[in-house]
N, C-alpha and C positions, 0 to 999 in steps of 0.2 A: 649387503645389502641395496635393492635396486630402485631406484628413485620412482618408480611406477608413475611416470610421466610429468613428474613435478619440472618446474621451470622457472628460471629469474622471470615476470613478468615488468616490473619498473623500476625506478630508485626514485622515490621522491624528495624533491627537496621544498623546505613551504621558507617562503619569500616575503620579506615587506613590500616588495614593489615585482610584482611576475613579470610586467612586460621588460621592465629594463634589465631582469636576469637571465630571460630569454634572449634579448640581444648580446648580452655578454657570451652567454654559451654557443649562439650564431657566430657571432664575429671571430671566437678564441678558435673552437674546434669545431666551426662548418654545419653543427646542427640546425636543420629545418622542422620547420611544423608538420607535425606526423598529420594533426587534424587542429581547427580552427581553434582559438582560445575559446572555451563552455562557463557558463555561469553554473556551480551545480548548489541547491541551497533545497530547503523544506526536512519535511520527515524524515523520508528514505535517507538522504545521507546523513540527517544527524543521525538516525537512529543506527547506521554503517557505522559513522568515526567515533560517536559518545560524544559529542559536541551538540548540546543543545544551540538550536538556533542558525545551525552552520551555513556560511553565507561565502562560496569561492568560487576563485575566479582558477581554472585549469587550462594548462599549458600543457600539452605531450609534445616533445621534441624527439627526434630521429635525427641520426647520422646518416647522410645521404648513401641510396642503397642497402643500408643497415635494414633490416624489420625484426632484429631481436628486439633484445631489453631498450625501453627506450627511456628517457629522461623526463620526469612529470614535473612540472612547477606548478604549486600552490600558493594562492594568496588568498586569507583569511580576513574576512571585513572586522571581524572583531579577533585581528590577532595579538600576539601577547608579546610583551619587550623579551628579549634577552639578551645575556650577553656573550659573547665571541668568546666560542667553546677555547679550552686548551688541548693541543696536540693530542696529551696523555690522559683526556678526561673519559671518564668508563661510557659505552654508548656508540653509537654508528661514528665511524674515525674520518673516512673521508674519501671521496670518488680520485680514482686512479687511469689515467690518460694513457697511454701509448703515442707518443707522436714522433713525428720522423726528423723533426729541429729542434731541440730541448731550450737552444737560446732563443729562437727566434719567438716562439711559443710563449715563454718568459716575457719578452719583450713586447707582446701582444696584449697579454695578461694586465702587463701594468699600464699599455695605452691603453686598455678598456675597461680601467677601474678596479684594478685586482692589486692586490699586493704580494711582495715574498714573504714568505714563512722563514724558510731556511735557506740554506748554499746548496748550488750543484756541486754531488757527489758522483764520485763513481764505486759503485757497488759490483763493478766486473773486474776486471783484469788492465793494465797499459797496455795491453797488445788488443784486448776483447774488450772497449768500456761497457759499461750499462749504468748512465745516468741518471740521477732521479733528484729531486727540487721538490718542496711542497708548498705552495702557493696558497692566496687564498681569494676567491673571488669579491665582485663588490660587496655583498653583506656579509662576508667574513666566514664563509664554508671554506674548510680545507680541499683542497686537490694536491693530487699528489701526478707529478709528470713525469715520465719515464720515456728517454730514449736508448733502447736495445740497442747493443753489437747487433751489426745485420755482416753478411759475407761479403754480400755487394757493397759495402759502404767502405772495404779494405781495396785499398791498391794490392790490384791484379798487376805484373809483370811478365 
């Protein structure tokens, strides 16, 4: 079955503090603003999302040189409290990032207010490692970091 032109537009994360969470994704992963932060409110917004009286700060971020799906961070004026989700909870699970240096990225996550969720694990082989680890951003959202094996990483003699 053909997708008929369907494509993933963006992934949205609701934040307690959009500015701080945007800074985290910029500092750790290099995200840059796709457009300036925008306030969304009024009947049109509320009709679209089904939340009466919506008043939202919307930040769009993209990876430099990438014009595909972007990361949208929303901060609702009337934000609801929530507890930290469990790894096995139904619903959206995590964002996954392929990184060139897993340990350096984990260190950066921790420096920027995130935390470890799991331990670094090799999902590949000893000769062709594929390292993964789960971490959380400063607001508790789950992230999977992956460092796949690359031929150019191997010692070629």
